[in-house]
C-alpha positions in Angstrom: 0.0 -0.1 -0.1 1.2 3.4 -0.9 1.1 6.8 0.8 -2.5 7.4 2.0 -3.9 10.7 0.8 -6.5 12.9 1.8 -7.8 16.1 -0.2 -9.4 18.8 1.7 -11.6 20.6 -0.9 -13.0 19.4 -4.2 -12.8 22.6 -6.6 -10.4 22.8 -9.8 -7.3 22.2 -7.6 -8.8 19.2 -5.4 -9.7 17.4 -8.6 -6.2 18.3 -10.1 -4.5 16.5 -7.0 -6.9 13.6 -7.2 -6.0 13.0 -11.1 -2.3 13.2 -10.3 -2.5 11.0 -7.3 -4.4 8.3 -9.2 -1.5 7.9 -11.8 1.2 7.7 -9.0 1.5 4.1 -8.3 2.9 4.7 -4.8 -0.1 6.9 -3.6 -3.5 6.2 -2.8 -6.4 8.6 -2.2 -8.2 7.7 0.8 -10.7 10.4 1.3 -11.8 13.6 0.1 -13.1 16.1 2.9 -15.6 18.8 2.2 -17.5 21.6 3.6 -20.4 20.8 1.4 -22.8 17.9 2.3 -20.8 15.0 1.7 -23.7 13.0 0.0 -23.8 15.7 -2.6 -20.4 15.3 -3.8 -19.4 12.6 -6.5 -15.5 12.0 -7.1 -13.7 10.3 -9.6 -12.1 7.7 -7.3 -13.7 4.4 -6.8 -13.3 3.2 -3.3 -12.2 6.7 -1.6 -14.6 8.1 0.8 -16.2 11.5 0.8 -16.4 13.1 4.3 -17.3 16.0 6.0 -14.4 18.4 7.3 -15.6 17.9 10.7 -14.1 14.5 10.7 -10.5 16.0 10.4 -11.0 17.6 13.9 -10.6 14.3 15.8 -6.9 14.2 14.5 -7.5 10.3 13.9 -8.2 10.2 10.1 -6.3 7.3 8.7 -4.1 9.4 6.1 -0.3 10.2 5.8 -0.7 13.4 3.9 -3.4 16.0 3.8 -3.4 18.3 0.8 -5.5 21.4 1.6 -7.0 22.9 -1.7 -8.4 26.1 -0.2 -8.0 29.8 -1.2 -5.2 31.9 -0.2 -7.3 34.7 0.8 -9.1 33.3 3.7 -9.1 29.4 3.8 -5.2 28.6 4.1 -4.2 31.0 6.6 -6.7 29.1 9.1 -6.7 25.9 7.7 -3.0 25.0 7.2 -2.0 25.8 10.5 -5.0 24.2 12.4 -4.4 20.8 10.5 -0.5 21.0 10.6 -1.0 20.3 14.2 -2.9 16.8 13.6 -1.6 15.9 10.0 1.4 16.1 7.7 0.0 18.7 5.3 0.6 20.5 1.9 -0.8 23.7 0.8 -0.4 26.0 -2.4 -0.6 29.2 -0.6 0.2 32.0 -3.2 0.1 35.5 -1.6 3.8 36.0 -1.8 3.8 38.9 0.8 2.3 36.9 3.3 4.3 33.8 3.1 6.8 34.7 6.0 3.6 35.0 8.4 1.8 31.9 7.2 5.2 29.9 7.4 5.8 31.0 10.9 2.1 30.0 12.0 2.4 26.7 10.2 5.7 25.9 11.5 4.8 26.4 15.1 1.7 24.1 14.8 3.6 21.2 12.9 6.5 21.1 15.5 3.9 21.0 18.5 2.3 18.2 16.8 5.6 16.5 15.4 4.3 16.6 12.1 5.6 17.9 8.7 4.2 20.7 6.6 4.9 22.3 3.2 3.4 25.6 2.2 3.4 27.4 -1.0 3.9 24.5 -3.5 3.0 24.6 -7.0 4.6 26.2 -9.9 4.7 30.0 -8.6 5.5 29.8 -5.8 6.9 26.4 -6.4 8.9 25.4 -9.5 9.7 28.8 -10.5 11.0 29.8 -6.8 13.5 27.1 -7.4 14.5 28.4 -10.5 14.9 32.0 -9.2 17.1 30.5 -6.4 19.4 28.6 -8.6 20.0 31.4 -10.9 20.7 33.9 -8.3 23.2 31.5 -6.8 25.0 30.7 -9.8 25.1 34.1 -11.1 25.4 36.6 -8.2 25.7 39.5 -10.5 22.4 39.7 -12.3 18.7 40.1 -12.2 15.5 37.9 -12.4 12.4 38.5 -14.3 9.1 36.5 -14.0 6.4 36.7 -16.6 2.9 34.9 -16.5 0.9 33.8 -19.1 -0.7 33.7 -21.5 -3.4 32.1 -19.2 -6.4 32.3 -17.4 -6.1 34.1 -14.0 -8.9 32.6 -11.8 -8.3 35.5 -9.1 -8.9 38.1 -11.6 -11.8 36.5 -13.5 -13.6 36.2 -10.2 -13.0 39.7 -9.4 -14.7 40.9 -12.7 -17.6 38.3 -12.1 -18.6 40.2 -8.8 -18.9 43.5 -10.7 -22.9 44.4 -10.8 -24.2 43.2 -14.3 -21.7 40.6 -15.0 -22.9 37.0 -15.7 -19.4 35.6 -16.4 -16.0 36.3 -17.3 -12.5 35.1 -18.0 -9.4 37.3 -17.8 -6.1 36.5 -19.8 -2.6 37.6 -18.4 -0.6 38.1 -21.5 3.4 38.8 -21.4 4.3 41.8 -23.6 6.7 40.5 -26.4 8.7 43.4 -26.7 9.5 43.3 -22.9 10.5 39.4 -23.3 12.7 40.4 -25.9 14.5 43.1 -23.9 14.9 40.6 -20.9 16.2 37.8 -23.2 18.8 40.3 -24.9 20.6 40.5 -21.5 20.2 44.4 -21.4 18.6 44.2 -17.8 15.9 46.6 -18.5 13.9 48.3 -15.8 10.4 47.4 -16.6 7.2 48.7 -14.8 4.2 46.6 -14.3 2.4 48.0 -17.2 5.5 47.4 -19.6 5.5 43.6 -18.5 1.9 42.2 -19.0 -1.5 43.2 -20.8 -4.8 42.0 -19.3 -7.5 40.7 -21.7 -11.1 40.4 -20.3 -13.9 38.6 -22.0 -17.2 39.3 -20.5 -20.7 38.1 -20.6 -23.0 41.0 -19.4 -26.5 40.5 -18.1 -29.4 41.5 -20.2 -29.5 45.6 -20.3 -26.5 45.9 -18.3 -24.5 49.1 -18.8 -21.5 47.8 -20.7 -19.8 51.2 -20.5 -19.8 51.3 -16.7 -18.8 47.6 -16.6 -15.9 48.2 -18.9 -14.8 51.3 -16.6 -15.2 49.5 -13.3 -12.8 46.7 -14.7 -10.1 49.1 -16.0 -10.0 51.2 -12.7 -10.1 48.4 -10.5 -7.2 48.6 -7.8 -4.5 45.9 -7.2 -6.1 44.0 -10.4 -6.4 45.9 -13.5 -5.6 49.8 -12.7 -1.9 49.3 -13.3 -2.2 47.6 -16.6 -3.1 48.3 -20.1 -6.6 46.3 -20.1 -8.8 45.1 -23.0 -12.6 44.5 -22.4 -14.4 42.2 -24.8 -18.1 41.4 -24.4 -19.3 38.2 -25.7 -22.0 35.9 -25.7 -22.4 33.1 -23.1 -22.2 30.5 -25.8 -18.9 32.3 -27.2 -17.4 31.9 -23.5 -18.4 28.3 -23.2 -16.9 27.5 -26.7 -13.8 29.4 -26.8 -12.8 30.0 -23.2 -13.9 26.9 -21.3 -10.2 25.5 -20.3 -7.8 26.9 -17.6 -4.4 27.1 -19.5 -1.5 29.0 -18.1 2.3 29.3 -17.7 5.0 31.5 -17.8 8.7 32.2 -17.7 11.5 33.0 -15.0 14.3 34.5 -17.1 17.5 35.5 -15.3 20.2 37.6 -16.8 23.8 38.0 -15.3 27.5 38.2 -16.0 30.6 36.4 -15.0 34.2 37.3 -14.6 35.0 40.9 -15.5 31.4 41.3 -16.7 32.3 41.0 -20.5 30.1 37.7 -20.6 26.5 37.7 -20.5 24.3 34.6 -19.6 20.6 34.0 -19.8 18.9 31.4 -17.6 15.2 30.5 -18.9 12.8 28.1 -17.2 9.3 28.3 -18.9 6.0 26.4 -18.7 3.0 26.1 -21.2 0.1 24.4 -19.4 -3.1 23.4 -21.0 -4.6 22.8 -17.5 -3.2 25.2 -14.4 -4.9 23.0 -11.8 -3.8 19.6 -13.1 -0.4 20.8 -13.4 -0.4 22.5 -10.0 -2.2 19.0 -8.5 0.9 17.2 -10.2 3.4 19.3 -8.6 1.5 18.7 -5.0 1.5 14.8 -5.7 5.3 14.7 -6.2 5.7 16.7 -2.7 3.4 14.5 -0.9 6.1 11.6 -1.6 8.7 14.1 0.0 6.4 15.1 3.0 5.9 11.5 3.9 9.6 10.5 3.7 10.6 13.7 5.7 7.9 12.9 8.5 9.3 9.5 8.7 12.8 10.7 9.0 11.5 12.9 11.9 12.1 16.1 10.2 9.3 18.1 11.5 8.1 21.6 11.2 7.3 23.7 8.1 9.2 23.5 4.8 9.1 25.2 1.6 10.1 23.8 -1.9 13.5 25.8 -1.2 14.2 23.3 1.7 13.7 19.9 0.1 16.1 18.0 -2.0 15.1 16.8 -5.5 15.5 13.1 -4.8 12.9 13.3 -2.1 10.0 13.9 -4.9 10.9 10.8 -7.1 9.8 7.3 -6.9 13.0 6.2 -8.0 15.9 5.2 -5.6 19.0 7.1 -5.2 21.0 4.3 -7.3 18.1 4.7 -10.2 18.4 8.6 -10.2 22.2 8.4 -10.6 22.0 6.0 -13.1 19.4 7.6 -15.4 18.7 11.2 -14.6 22.1 12.5 -13.3 
């Protein structure tokens, strides 16, 4: 029997984790935990249970690692420390500015419970974080740039949907090609927020809604659109379902630096092109399930980030196999 996995939350990310666990032969989905009525939820894994979130509070659920698939705004700051005292946990907390506080709260809880926790796991923060650290370490004289997209931003799409008169919406984050080319040239440009990304919004308006007002509210929304060149296109519900049903995403971390006397320039680039953001993020989380389970069994308690975990801990292959085939 493999690592016994619990998933808390069954939205897009929860389903992505489930899909990933089911193709990892050394893992087994034991239960999905939900705030909804468990009887109302149908999952894709035969034999796995659907349970109320209240069951987790006993601390006695038969799981090795709990993957917490809540939102970073309100769910994870409460849920992750709470359950880190009771189980080994992983989350994908992605509010970069609040990571230090979230880490401290989770670390304290996990140490008290002799559990192992991993926060901010995914592709950014996560895979992109690793590449930023590798590049900074190898080329001390340099600068990193992160570009996201072209892809659907779920948070920004939700922000548009909260506007009065909006029935549905999708927002795409789009890197500006000119900015990408400047960075790749090794010229280390200073780029403003507006110079790096565009935002494309596709909006289904309610019947009779004031489209001019909606467009203005989107373009002037602080923290979301005000600092970007933003286009708003109104489309029908049928067009949205036909052309914008998927959740693609991706991006690049580009680092440019010099060596020696500064004459020789170097560009390091790591990029992702994802058909499904939640399925890929779920796959990253599933790889780190393996690491968290191993670390806990070694007695390495407390909170970790991807920066603390050696790559060999992610792989089902033995050290010997890794050295023979992937080193």
